[in-house]
C-alpha positions as CSV (number, residue, x, y, z in Angstrom):
1,M,0.1,-0.3,0.3
2,L,1.3,3.1,-0.9
3,E,1.6,6.2,1.5
4,D,-2.1,7.8,-0.1
5,G,-3.4,4.7,1.1
6,E,-3.8,3.5,-2.6
7,N,-3.3,0.4,-3.0
8,V,-0.4,-1.6,-5.4
9,T,-0.5,-5.3,-7.5
10,V,3.2,-6.8,-7.3
11,T,3.9,-9.4,-10.4
12,V,6.7,-11.5,-10.4
13,G,7.4,-13.6,-13.7
14,R,10.3,-15.5,-15.8
15,L,11.6,-14.4,-18.9
16,E,14.4,-16.0,-20.6
17,T,16.4,-18.7,-19.0
18,D,18.4,-16.7,-16.8
19,R,16.5,-13.8,-16.0
20,F,13.2,-13.1,-13.8
21,Y,11.3,-9.7,-13.3
22,V,9.2,-8.1,-10.4
23,A,6.5,-5.7,-11.3
24,D,4.4,-3.4,-10.1
25,D,1.5,-1.1,-11.0
26,G,2.5,1.5,-8.4
27,R,3.5,5.1,-9.4
28,G,7.0,4.1,-11.0
29,I,10.2,5.7,-11.0
30,D,12.1,8.4,-12.3
31,A,12.7,7.8,-16.0
32,D,15.2,10.6,-16.7
33,D,17.7,8.7,-14.5
34,P,16.4,5.0,-13.4
35,D,20.2,4.2,-12.3
36,R,20.1,7.3,-9.7
37,I,17.1,4.9,-7.4
38,F,20.0,2.1,-6.5
39,E,22.4,4.9,-4.8
40,S,22.3,4.9,-1.0
41,G,20.7,7.5,0.3
42,Y,18.4,8.0,-2.6
43,S,14.7,8.6,-1.9
44,T,11.4,10.1,-3.1
45,S,9.6,9.6,-0.2
46,A,10.3,12.8,3.3
47,D,9.9,9.3,5.6
48,G,12.6,7.1,3.8
49,T,15.8,5.9,4.6
50,G,16.9,5.5,0.6
51,F,18.0,2.1,2.1
52,G,15.7,-0.4,0.2
53,L,16.6,-0.2,-3.3
54,T,20.8,-0.1,-2.5
55,V,20.1,-3.4,-0.7
56,V,18.8,-5.0,-3.9
57,S,21.4,-3.8,-6.3
58,R,24.0,-5.3,-3.2
59,I,22.7,-8.5,-2.8
60,A,22.0,-9.0,-6.6
61,E,26.1,-8.1,-7.6
62,S,27.6,-10.1,-4.7
63,H,25.5,-13.2,-6.4
64,G,27.1,-12.2,-9.8
65,W,23.6,-10.6,-10.9
66,T,22.5,-7.6,-12.2
67,V,19.3,-5.5,-11.7
68,T,17.9,-2.7,-13.8
69,A,15.3,-0.6,-13.6
70,T,12.5,-0.2,-16.4
71,E,8.7,1.1,-16.7
72,S,6.3,-1.6,-16.1
73,E,3.0,-2.5,-19.1
74,S,0.6,-0.6,-16.6
75,G,3.4,2.3,-15.5
76,G,4.8,1.4,-12.6
77,A,8.1,0.1,-11.7
78,R,9.8,-2.5,-13.1
79,F,13.2,-5.1,-11.9
80,E,14.8,-7.0,-14.3
81,I,17.5,-9.7,-12.4
82,R,19.9,-10.8,-14.8
83,D,22.7,-14.0,-14.8
84,V,20.6,-16.0,-12.2
85,R,21.4,-19.7,-12.6
86,V,17.6,-21.3,-12.3
87,L,17.9,-25.0,-10.9
88,D,15.0,-26.7,-12.6
């Protein structure tokens, strides 16, 4: 749920053999500089710490994965995680 009480739906899906995504139908991300959201301390909320996506980025990096941010089909945020070793 967003700060204004609006509900957000999150979807997780598999893309190709070595990637998956996490997407939502919320407000989206700043399209001008999507990599900035992974910087430590960056937040669009007055109450935010700016640690959340930095932690995601560091976890991905420690596993040898890459994570990128883009817009979801519904206009929200979409994070694609690549170079994942998937066991069937």
